[in-house]
C-alpha positions as CSV (number, residue, x, y, z in Angstrom):
1,M,0.0,0.0,0.0
2,T,1.5,3.4,-1.0
3,K,1.2,6.5,1.0
4,N,-1.3,8.0,-1.4
5,N,-3.6,5.1,-0.8
6,L,-3.6,5.3,3.0
7,N,-6.6,6.6,4.7
8,L,-5.1,8.9,7.4
9,M,-7.0,9.6,10.5
10,P,-6.9,13.0,12.0
11,N,-4.7,13.3,15.1
12,E,-7.6,14.6,17.1
13,I,-9.5,11.4,16.8
14,I,-6.6,9.3,18.0
15,E,-5.7,11.8,20.8
16,N,-9.3,11.6,22.1
17,K,-8.9,7.9,22.5
18,I,-5.9,8.2,24.8
19,V,-6.6,7.9,28.5
20,F,-4.4,8.0,31.6
21,I,-4.4,4.9,33.7
22,R,-1.8,4.1,36.3
23,G,0.1,7.2,35.3
24,K,0.5,6.0,31.7
25,K,-1.0,7.1,28.4
26,V,-3.0,4.1,27.1
27,M,-5.6,3.2,24.6
28,L,-8.3,0.7,25.3
29,D,-8.4,-2.4,23.2
30,S,-11.9,-1.6,22.0
31,D,-10.8,1.8,20.7
32,L,-7.6,0.4,19.1
33,A,-9.6,-2.3,17.4
34,N,-12.1,0.3,16.1
35,L,-9.2,2.3,14.7
36,Y,-7.9,-0.8,12.8
37,G,-11.4,-1.8,11.8
38,V,-11.4,-5.2,13.5
39,E,-13.3,-6.7,16.4
40,T,-11.8,-6.3,19.9
41,K,-11.6,-10.1,20.2
42,V,-9.6,-10.4,16.9
43,L,-7.2,-7.7,18.0
44,N,-6.6,-9.4,21.4
45,Q,-6.1,-12.8,19.7
46,A,-3.6,-11.3,17.3
47,V,-1.6,-9.7,20.1
48,K,-1.6,-12.9,22.2
49,R,-0.4,-15.0,19.2
50,K,2.5,-12.6,18.6
51,L,3.3,-11.6,22.2
52,K,7.0,-11.8,21.7
53,R,6.8,-8.8,19.3
54,F,5.5,-6.5,22.0
55,P,7.1,-5.0,25.1
56,L,6.2,-6.6,28.4
57,D,4.1,-3.5,29.4
58,F,2.3,-3.3,26.1
59,M,-1.0,-4.4,27.6
60,F,-2.5,-5.0,31.0
61,Q,-5.9,-6.0,32.5
62,L,-7.9,-3.2,34.1
63,T,-9.1,-3.7,37.7
64,I,-12.8,-3.6,38.3
65,G,-12.4,-0.1,39.9
66,E,-10.5,1.2,36.9
67,F,-13.1,-0.2,34.5
68,E,-15.9,1.4,36.5
69,R,-14.2,4.8,36.6
70,L,-13.7,4.7,32.8
71,R,-17.4,3.8,32.3
72,S,-18.7,6.7,34.3
């Protein structure tokens, strides 16, 4: 795919998907999957299959409290 064929997304859309959790800038798997146009389940499966390609802190599980705070 050449640069001319890429559908670029405005920075504002991506920036609005970034949240602070545990003092780090992160994106939720559902938002990341949406940006790539795949289901969340498919994104997570792909990452787990190729886990060695990602840094150890690439992903983590939210606590119930963190999840509740993001929902509200």
